[in-house]
Backbone as CSV, one residue per row, in Angstrom:
resi,resn,N_x,N_y,N_z,CA_x,CA_y,CA_z,C_x,C_y,C_z
1,MET,2.171,23.367,10.739,2.439,23.038,9.355,2.576,21.524,9.158
2,THR,3.180,20.853,10.127,3.355,19.402,10.047,2.017,18.693,9.899
3,ALA,1.075,19.051,10.740,-0.244,18.418,10.700,-0.948,18.672,9.372
4,LEU,-0.794,19.856,8.818,-1.417,20.160,7.526,-0.823,19.327,6.399
5,LEU,0.490,19.147,6.418,1.126,18.315,5.393,0.636,16.868,5.476
6,VAL,0.596,16.335,6.680,0.133,14.956,6.862,-1.344,14.839,6.476
7,ALA,-2.152,15.808,6.876,-3.583,15.776,6.557,-3.826,15.869,5.055
8,ALA,-3.128,16.760,4.376,-3.302,16.907,2.921,-2.882,15.625,2.201
9,GLY,-1.754,15.071,2.594,-1.306,13.821,1.993,-2.265,12.678,2.289
10,GLY,-2.744,12.623,3.518,-3.688,11.578,3.908,-4.993,11.664,3.144
11,PHE,-5.491,12.871,2.937,-6.712,13.057,2.163,-6.528,12.504,0.755
12,CYS,-5.442,12.884,0.122,-5.173,12.437,-1.253,-4.944,10.933,-1.318
13,GLY,-4.198,10.396,-0.373,-3.935,8.958,-0.352,-5.203,8.140,-0.186
14,ALA,-6.102,8.587,0.676,-7.362,7.870,0.891,-8.231,7.899,-0.357
15,ILE,-8.267,9.037,-1.031,-9.061,9.159,-2.258,-8.506,8.251,-3.346
16,VAL,-7.191,8.254,-3.519,-6.572,7.400,-4.546,-6.826,5.928,-4.231
17,ARG,-6.660,5.538,-2.970,-6.918,4.143,-2.592,-8.356,3.759,-2.883
18,PHE,-9.301,4.615,-2.507,-10.714,4.342,-2.753,-10.979,4.204,-4.246
19,TRP,-10.402,5.089,-5.051,-10.614,5.062,-6.488,-10.059,3.771,-7.102
20,ILE,-8.812,3.435,-6.767,-8.206,2.215,-7.311,-9.016,0.989,-6.915
21,SER,-9.388,0.909,-5.667,-10.165,-0.226,-5.178,-11.509,-0.323,-5.888
22,SER,-12.178,0.795,-6.070,-13.491,0.809,-6.734,-13.381,0.391,-8.193
23,VAL,-12.407,0.933,-8.897,-12.213,0.588,-10.309,-11.878,-0.896,-10.447
24,TRP,-10.963,-1.389,-9.594,-10.547,-2.785,-9.662,-11.739,-3.712,-9.433
25,LYS,-12.517,-3.422,-8.400,-13.645,-4.286,-8.060,-14.745,-4.242,-9.116
26,ALA,-14.889,-3.116,-9.801,-15.887,-3.013,-10.862,-15.470,-3.811,-12.099
27,ARG,-14.179,-3.893,-12.340,-13.676,-4.581,-13.542,-13.444,-6.064,-13.333
28,TYR,-13.023,-6.438,-12.131,-12.651,-7.826,-11.862,-13.491,-8.373,-10.727
29,ARG,-14.370,-9.247,-11.051,-15.271,-9.835,-10.064,-14.667,-11.115,-9.504
30,GLY,-13.882,-11.009,-8.513,-13.294,-12.183,-7.883,-13.289,-11.994,-6.392
31,SER,-13.002,-13.064,-5.708,-13.009,-12.965,-4.247,-11.608,-12.784,-3.664
32,PHE,-10.569,-12.905,-4.499,-9.219,-12.667,-4.000,-8.986,-11.159,-3.933
33,PRO,-8.412,-10.669,-2.842,-8.255,-9.214,-2.639,-7.089,-8.592,-3.426
34,PHE,-7.171,-8.679,-4.759,-6.100,-8.140,-5.599,-5.928,-6.631,-5.455
35,ALA,-7.025,-5.910,-5.288,-6.929,-4.447,-5.185,-6.092,-4.043,-3.975
36,THR,-6.358,-4.621,-2.834,-5.598,-4.297,-1.625,-4.150,-4.736,-1.771
37,LEU,-3.931,-5.886,-2.368,-2.568,-6.358,-2.601,-1.805,-5.363,-3.480
38,PHE,-2.410,-4.950,-4.567,-1.782,-3.979,-5.472,-1.462,-2.678,-4.747
39,ILE,-2.420,-2.170,-4.002,-2.250,-0.910,-3.272,-1.098,-1.029,-2.269
40,ASN,-1.067,-2.104,-1.512,-0.040,-2.242,-0.473,1.360,-2.434,-1.033
41,VAL,1.499,-3.202,-2.117,2.850,-3.411,-2.646,3.346,-2.189,-3.421
42,THR,2.454,-1.481,-4.116,2.891,-0.244,-4.784,3.234,0.812,-3.744
43,GLY,2.485,0.847,-2.657,2.799,1.780,-1.573,4.144,1.487,-0.945
44,ALA,4.471,0.213,-0.789,5.777,-0.167,-0.242,6.902,0.300,-1.155
45,PHE,6.721,0.116,-2.463,7.729,0.562,-3.418,7.894,2.084,-3.360
46,LEU,6.783,2.800,-3.384,6.853,4.261,-3.403,7.451,4.828,-2.118
47,LEU,7.132,4.235,-0.984,7.720,4.700,0.264,9.220,4.423,0.287
48,GLY,9.609,3.251,-0.198,11.030,2.945,-0.315,11.732,3.922,-1.244
49,LEU,11.075,4.287,-2.329,11.632,5.245,-3.279,11.875,6.602,-2.616
50,LEU,10.914,7.064,-1.830,11.078,8.336,-1.119,12.263,8.299,-0.162
51,TRP,12.370,7.214,0.594,13.470,7.093,1.554,14.810,6.964,0.848
52,GLY,14.826,6.179,-0.208,16.067,6.001,-0.940,16.549,7.278,-1.601
53,ALA,15.606,8.091,-2.046,15.948,9.364,-2.682,16.294,10.430,-1.656
54,ARG,16.185,10.069,-0.394,16.450,11.008,0.705,15.630,12.282,0.563
55,ALA,14.335,12.051,0.364,13.404,13.171,0.234,13.460,14.026,1.491
56,GLY,13.199,15.292,1.346,13.224,16.210,2.478,12.109,15.935,3.474
57,GLU,12.221,16.563,4.617,11.259,16.332,5.706,9.826,16.637,5.290
58,GLU,9.618,17.740,4.593,8.260,18.108,4.180,7.687,17.093,3.199
59,VAL,8.508,16.629,2.268,8.054,15.632,1.291,7.713,14.327,2.008
60,LEU,8.538,13.935,2.963,8.256,12.711,3.714,6.985,12.833,4.538
61,LEU,6.737,13.994,5.101,5.494,14.184,5.857,4.281,14.134,4.938
62,LEU,4.346,14.853,3.827,3.231,14.912,2.884,3.010,13.575,2.190
63,CYS,4.066,13.048,1.593,3.943,11.851,0.757,4.140,10.549,1.527
64,GLY,5.093,10.530,2.427,5.377,9.302,3.165,4.360,9.034,4.255
65,THR,4.316,9.924,5.234,3.396,9.733,6.359,1.947,9.944,5.942
66,GLY,1.666,11.042,5.253,0.292,11.365,4.886,-0.262,10.484,3.786
67,PHE,0.287,10.645,2.572,-0.261,9.924,1.419,-0.145,8.416,1.593
68,MET,1.078,7.926,1.832,1.274,6.473,1.926,0.573,5.871,3.135
69,GLY,0.495,6.652,4.205,-0.205,6.165,5.387,-1.682,5.917,5.125
70,ALA,-2.299,6.763,4.309,-3.714,6.588,3.992,-3.915,5.698,2.768
71,TYR,-2.962,5.714,1.856,-3.056,4.919,0.629,-2.948,3.426,0.937
72,THR,-1.926,3.049,1.676,-1.795,1.637,2.026,-2.768,1.310,3.144
73,THR,-3.125,0.062,3.253,-4.201,-0.272,4.164,-3.951,-1.596,4.891
74,PHE,-3.249,-1.491,5.978,-2.906,-2.652,6.796,-4.154,-3.290,7.405
75,SER,-5.072,-2.484,7.870,-6.263,-3.034,8.534,-7.159,-3.775,7.544
76,THR,-7.331,-3.252,6.337,-8.135,-3.946,5.337,-7.487,-5.272,4.961
77,MET,-6.166,-5.251,4.825,-5.444,-6.484,4.494,-5.662,-7.538,5.571
78,LYS,-5.622,-7.134,6.824,-5.824,-8.087,7.917,-7.249,-8.635,7.909
79,LEU,-8.240,-7.775,7.676,-9.626,-8.230,7.630,-9.832,-9.205,6.480
80,GLU,-9.293,-8.888,5.307,-9.438,-9.781,4.161,-8.745,-11.122,4.417
81,THR,-7.639,-11.103,5.122,-6.936,-12.334,5.477,-7.808,-13.193,6.389
82,VAL,-8.423,-12.575,7.378,-9.318,-13.298,8.285,-10.514,-13.857,7.514
83,GLN,-11.055,-13.077,6.596,-12.196,-13.547,5.804,-11.823,-14.766,4.959
84,LEU,-10.655,-14.753,4.351,-10.211,-15.915,3.572,-10.079,-17.142,4.469
85,LEU,-9.570,-16.945,5.654,-9.430,-18.048,6.601,-10.798,-18.566,7.036
86,GLN,-11.715,-17.672,7.334,-13.062,-18.081,7.753,-13.801,-18.821,6.640
87,GLN,-13.508,-18.447,5.395,-14.134,-19.115,4.248,-13.425,-20.428,3.909
88,LYS,-12.405,-20.762,4.710,-11.615,-21.974,4.524,-10.940,-22.010,3.149
89,ARG,-10.560,-20.850,2.677,-9.825,-20.735,1.419,-8.343,-20.657,1.769
90,LEU,-7.824,-21.780,2.218,-6.493,-21.832,2.797,-5.383,-21.501,1.800
91,LEU,-5.524,-21.923,0.564,-4.515,-21.589,-0.435,-4.483,-20.080,-0.679
92,SER,-5.643,-19.477,-0.853,-5.716,-18.021,-1.034,-5.211,-17.285,0.196
93,PHE,-5.562,-17.788,1.368,-5.093,-17.222,2.626,-3.566,-17.201,2.681
94,GLY,-2.953,-18.352,2.418,-1.499,-18.454,2.464,-0.816,-17.620,1.390
95,LEU,-1.350,-17.660,0.176,-0.771,-16.877,-0.911,-0.857,-15.383,-0.643
96,TYR,-1.994,-14.956,-0.127,-2.190,-13.535,0.157,-1.170,-13.044,1.191
97,LEU,-0.994,-13.802,2.247,-0.010,-13.429,3.266,1.404,-13.434,2.694
98,LEU,1.752,-14.505,2.027,3.103,-14.654,1.487,3.423,-13.564,0.466
99,VAL,2.535,-13.365,-0.480,2.787,-12.376,-1.531,2.788,-10.968,-0.955
100,THR,1.846,-10.659,-0.081,1.788,-9.315,0.497,3.084,-8.968,1.220
101,TYR,3.538,-9.847,2.082,4.739,-9.546,2.860,6.017,-9.664,2.039
102,CYS,6.184,-10.755,1.330,7.436,-10.950,0.579,7.573,-9.953,-0.562
103,LEU,6.526,-9.794,-1.363,6.590,-8.838,-2.464,6.673,-7.409,-1.933
104,GLY,5.956,-7.123,-0.859,6.012,-5.788,-0.262,7.407,-5.428,0.206
105,ILE,8.051,-6.347,0.883,9.416,-6.096,1.352,10.376,-5.970,0.173
106,ALA,10.229,-6.847,-0.812,11.097,-6.787,-1.988,10.919,-5.466,-2.731
107,LEU,9.684,-5.013,-2.877,9.445,-3.756,-3.591,9.886,-2.545,-2.780
108,ALA,9.770,-2.609,-1.460,10.286,-1.512,-0.633,11.800,-1.407,-0.810
109,PHE,12.474,-2.554,-0.845,13.921,-2.567,-1.058,14.264,-2.052,-2.453
110,LEU,13.534,-2.514,-3.454,13.757,-2.054,-4.826,13.516,-0.550,-4.941
111,GLY,12.466,-0.073,-4.302,12.198,1.362,-4.298,13.311,2.138,-3.656
112,TYR,13.790,1.635,-2.533,14.901,2.309,-1.831,16.143,2.370,-2.710
113,GLU,16.491,1.262,-3.317,17.676,1.210,-4.184,17.504,2.104,-5.414
114,THR,16.311,2.113,-5.976,16.032,2.987,-7.120,16.134,4.441,-6.708
115,GLY,15.540,4.781,-5.577,15.608,6.145,-5.077,17.018,6.598,-4.808
116,ALA,17.850,5.694,-4.327,19.251,6.039,-4.038,20.019,6.375,-5.312
117,LEU,19.553,5.880,-6.432,20.202,6.173,-7.716,19.797,7.541,-8.282
118,LEU,18.723,8.066,-7.776,18.225,9.363,-8.310,19.033,10.539,-7.843
């Protein structure tokens, strides 16, 4: 049952990530990876919310491990960071790293605190 919960959540998370990324890239033609940034920081908030709300084990497997694991994308973020560096876009490189980590941590904390109030 554990594997099915993680797989179902992962399937849904990957589809949502793909959809958001596709829509964002179709609407906004830029080279800064805003779609991945948005996905990762919203995922941090939502995962914090689940933990703060003390969601049950099944919910954490489905939504936390499965959905959020596939929705957020650490590897894409790292590749985009390397690409910005290779393109010598140092300001974008630094901003992307700083905003991704600092905002992600802040939103995970905010999500946790919000969840604890529920």
